[in-house]
C-alpha positions, -999 to +999 in steps of 0.1 A: -335+292+429-338+272+461-353+292+490-327+297+517-350+292+547-343+255+549-310+249+566-312+211+568-299+203+533-280+170+529-249+167+508-256+154+473-244+118+475-272+101+454-271+099+417-308+094+413-338+102+436-370+083+429-402+096+444-426+067+450-420+030+453-451+018+434-455-002+402-433+020+380-411+035+407-399+001+419-394-012+384-372+017+373-353+017+406-344-020+399-332-011+364-313+020+374-296+000+402-283-027+379-252-006+375-238-008+411-220+024+406-253+043+407-265+054+441-302+057+443-326+070+470-362+060+470-386+083+489-418+066+501-444+080+525-459+046+533-443+019+554-438-019+555-459-043+535-453-071+560-483-090+572-512-112+559-535-084+549-512-074+520-494-107+513-524-131+513-541-127+479-576-136+491-574-107+517-573-081+489-604-063+502-586-053+534-556-032+525-574-009+502-598-001+530-571+005+557-558+040+564-524+024+572-520+014+535-542+039+516-539+076+510-576+080+517-585+101+487-622+108+478-632+122+444-656+151+442-693+143+443-706+134+408-739+147+396-740+118+371-737+093+400-766+108+421-741+130+440-720+102+452-683+108+460-664+078+448-634+067+469-601+066+451-577+042+469-540+047+463-513+027+479-495+043+508-470+015+514-439+001+497-451-012+464-477+015+462-510+005+446-495-028+435-496-037+472-533-030+477-548-038+442-567-069+430-536-085+415-553-089+381-526-087+354-536-073+320-511-059+295-537-040+275-545-043+239-521-037+210-545-011+197-540+009+229-503+015+224-507+021+186-531+048+196-505+063+220-480+064+191-506+080+168-514+106+195-478+117+197-461+093+220-434+084+195-417+051+204-446+037+225-464+017+199-472-020+206-441-031+187-421-008+210-436-018+243-440-056+238-403-062+243-406-045+277-435-066+287-414-096+279-384-083+298-404-077+330-423-111+331-419-146+342-451-161+329-463-194+343-488-208+318-488-179+293-485-183+256-451-186+240-434-167+224-455-137+234-447-139+271-416-133+291-398-162+308-371-147+330-383-113+343-387-102+379-425-101+378-440-136+382-474-141+366-496-171+375-531-184+372-556-196+397-569-232+399-603-223+385-618-254+402-652-238+409-676-252+382-690-217+377-658-207+358-662-233+331-700-228+330-695-190+324-669-195+296-692-222+280-720-197+281-699-171+262-691-196+235-728-205+232-735-168+228-711-167+198-679-155+214-645-172+214-622-185+241-586-172+243-558-192+257-540-161+268-555-126+267-520-113+273-507-131+243-516-130+207-554-126+212-570-105+238-605-108+224-624-136+240-628-153+274-604-175+294-582-179+324-570-148+342-534-139+350-526-126+385-495-111+401-493-140+426-462-162+431-459-191+455-491-181+471-481-145+479-490-112+463-462-105+439-462-067+441-436-045+426-420-043+461-415-081+461-406-083+425-383-053+421-377-031+451-365-057+476-342-074+452-328-040+441-321-031+478-301-063+482-275-050+458-265-024+483-268+007+462-305+015+468-316+033+499-353+033+508-365+061+531-401+055+543-422+081+560-410+107+535-438+130+525-427+150+494-436+187+495-421+199+462-392+196+438-363+220+439-351+238+409-322+259+397-340+278+369-356+249+350-331+223+361-345+200+388-318+194+414-335+181+445-365+173+466-380+190+497-399+165+519-411+160+555-395+132+575-401+126+612-416+160+616-388+179+600-385+195+566-355+183+546-339+190+513-319+164+494-302+167+461-293+144+432-261+143+412-279+132+381-317+130+378-350+131+398-376+106+388-413+112+398-434+081+402-461+091+427-490+079+406-519+095+387-529+116+417-496+122+434-474+131+404-495+160+391-500+173+426-463+173+433-456+190+399-482+217+406-468+224+441-434+227+424-444+253+399-451+230+369-487+232+357-515+255+346-502+290+355-536+303+366-540+275+391-505+278+404-507+315+409-541+312+427-521+293+454-492+317+455-468+293+436-442+307+413-445+293+378-415+274+364-432+258+335-467+267+324-481+233+313-519+232+310-519+194+308-506+188+344-535+173+362-558+173+331-569+142+311-579+122+342-594+089+332-607+058+350-627+026+343-662+027+357-679-007+363-710-023+378-713-055+397-739-075+377-749-100+405-768-133+400-783-156+427-769-191+425-793-220+429-765-244+441-745-238+473-711-239+455-700-202+456-675-186+479-703-173+501-700-204+523-665-192+532-674-157+543-680-167+579-653-161+606-646-199+611-640-205+574-619-174+571-597-186+600-592-220+583-583-203+550-559-180+567-542-208+586-537-229+555-523-199+537-500-190+566-486-225+570-487-238+535-491-208+512-520-227+495-557-230+494-583-204+488-561-178+504-535-181+476-558-168+449-574-134+443-604-154+431-607-134+399-598-164+378-617-158+346-616-127+324-630-116+291-628-089+265-654-082+238-664-056+213-697-040+220-707-035+184-696-039+148-673-011+136-652-012+168-617-025+159-608-041+192-625-049+225-641-021+245-658-041+273-640-060+300-655-088+322-642-101+355-660-132+366-662-139+404-678-170+420-694-149+448-716-119+449-697-094+470-684-058+470-649-045+472-654-037+509-660-074+515-698-072+521-721-097+505-758-092+496-784-106+519-795-131+492-766-154+500-751-176+473-744-158+441-719-149+415-711-117+396-696-100+366-676-068+370-684-052+336-679-018+321-667+001+290-629+004+285-626+037+267-649+064+281-644+097+264-651+116+297-621+134+312-615+149+346-587+166+365-565+166+396-559+201+411-540+211+442-560+230+468-529+245+485-492+248+486-485+219+510-484+182+508-510+180+536-536+198+514-555+170+497-560+176+460-593+180+442-600+149+422-629+153+397-635+124+373-665+137+355-679+102+351-706+097+325-702+133+313-698+123+276-729+116+256-715+082+246-710+069+281-744+057+291-752+041+257-719+022+259-728+010+294-763-001+284-747-023+257-725-039+283-755-047+305-776-061+277-747-082+263-741-096+298-777-107+301-775-124+268-745-144+279-761-153+313-792-166+295-773-193+277-780-230+285-746-235+303-757-212+331-791-227+335-781-252+363-769-222+384-790-192+374-813-181+401-822-146+388-806-112+390-798-098+424-789-065+407-800-047+386-830-070+386-845-088+356-874-063+354-850-034+349-849-034+311-856+000+297-829+026+289-841+047+318-841+018+343-807+007+332-793+042+334-808+046+369-790+014+380-757+026+365-760+060+382-769+044+415-745+015+416-715+021+393-681+020+411-646+029+401-624+000+391-596+020+407-577+027+375-569+064+375-545+075+349-536+101+322-529+132+343-494+139+330-498+125+295-470+114+271-469+134+239-449+155+215-429+183+229-449+208+208-483+194+221-496+221+245-514+195+266-485+170+268-465+169+301-440+142+295-420+138+263-416+104+247-382+100+264-400+105+298-385+138+307-409+165+319-414+191+292-400+225+301-375+211+326-341+194+327-330+164+348-367+156+358-383+124+345-417+110+352-431+074+348-463+059+362-499+056+350-502+094+349-483+094+315-509+073+297-524+094+269-554+072+269-564+045+293-555+009+283-578-021+281-580-038+315-562-033+348-534-009+349-507-024+371-490-042+342-488-012+319-475+009+348-447-015+355-439-015+318-437+023+318-411+021+346-391-005+327-391+016+295-384+049+314-353+034+330-337+029+296-346+065+286-332+079+319-300+059+315-296+070+278-297+035+266-311+026+232-346+011+236-351-026+232-355-036+196-391-034+182-411-066+180-425-079+147-452-101+162-486-095+147-514-097+173-550-109+166-574-084+152-609-097+143-610-099+105-647-090+103-647-062+129-662-038+105-693-059+099-696-083+129-699-077+167-686-112+175 
């Protein structure tokens, strides 16, 4: 029952309360609100996304490093990474992490979703989710009929006018790989133009694509500055939310359902503070157990990557634009014309390959960038260079998110356990060695000036492992902490219809529900989860299954490429 100490309860005049305005939360809010009879409240702790740091695509390194827009989480120190504590940026702003991410759009591989289905997430196979990807998209330049043409989320491609893009793709074909016209279409495997959530020169976050249009209908209320403490229950029925707003604790109730979309870190923490999670953990913090679910906060996954950096022998990289004068000119052109270098995230070429024979679909991702730079915006002293962001897609390591206290102000313990599985370093070594093979092809010769890192003399297993432990960084793709699964799966948290197992009137949709991490960046799959969850919440039949057959390498059992 609800504790009676809080006397500031509001009358229940909302049908739905959505916690979090990020990728999934904004998408499902938009769909719930299509029926104007539904009154919806969105609770968001962050504030406005106005201003160039978020809206200008090329400024992507700024918002994820600003306390105004980022929750400021740090993972626990990792023994496997020489004791480093990796930062874990999460969006604290309308649009959530879609407002601070790199804007790279990847659906994932068909094999990812078929694995979800096989693991107990019934109704989440590729044939089931493809119609939702189509519904959510307006693809500019994608491959028909695989892509959507009238959805809220506009997907575009950069100009790719730096000659390094074509040179890199040519090098991949010389190495025996194949190009793909659309890695979000029939064929993911291969190299080609990257999709980005940018439209008319602006970041096309879920706030711009979904939340703001939903609010214009008049039946969606957004409350910013709302820090959610816990969910409120009558027995196992979720009836409301307790949150802090302007220094006061408030309770608010929903006539129909509560939907949790606070992300892979926030969602399990809110569930645990509310009495849903591992009983031993909850009781250690004096929290009454409503549903003993061991999987809440477990199964944490991420993509770990390295920046493979190469000196460039020609002064054609973006390094020449890293000075203040050039940045000012780029910003002015973007501000007045929404064009130029400021209108692209600069990640304009991507690739997916299999690291070995016997692997049915790609397990390595490449981002190509025509400058050698870090996510914090710093460049190496060597000057002109380019880089590959490269790493394995399906690490078997698993971590956790655990609360450290009863209150929202108590930051959770985030432990990824990077490189803790015996297969992790061997998989990473393959990624490094395959990268070197590509970069050694004739097409790169006019530009190749030697490795900045790891260094061409770093060739042994021990040397490569040392580089990985010293330099590997998160790709900022946390997921899996409230996984989808069968109701009788002891580690599942969310049923295939998106309700939280062991409760009533409580739904959950965001990247935390992924049973296993998808190939590539997670914003697209997170939005898809919100789209699909909305149909489940509303009791609608799901969209009809697709019968499209995606590419799968016919010789995958015997050939690596």
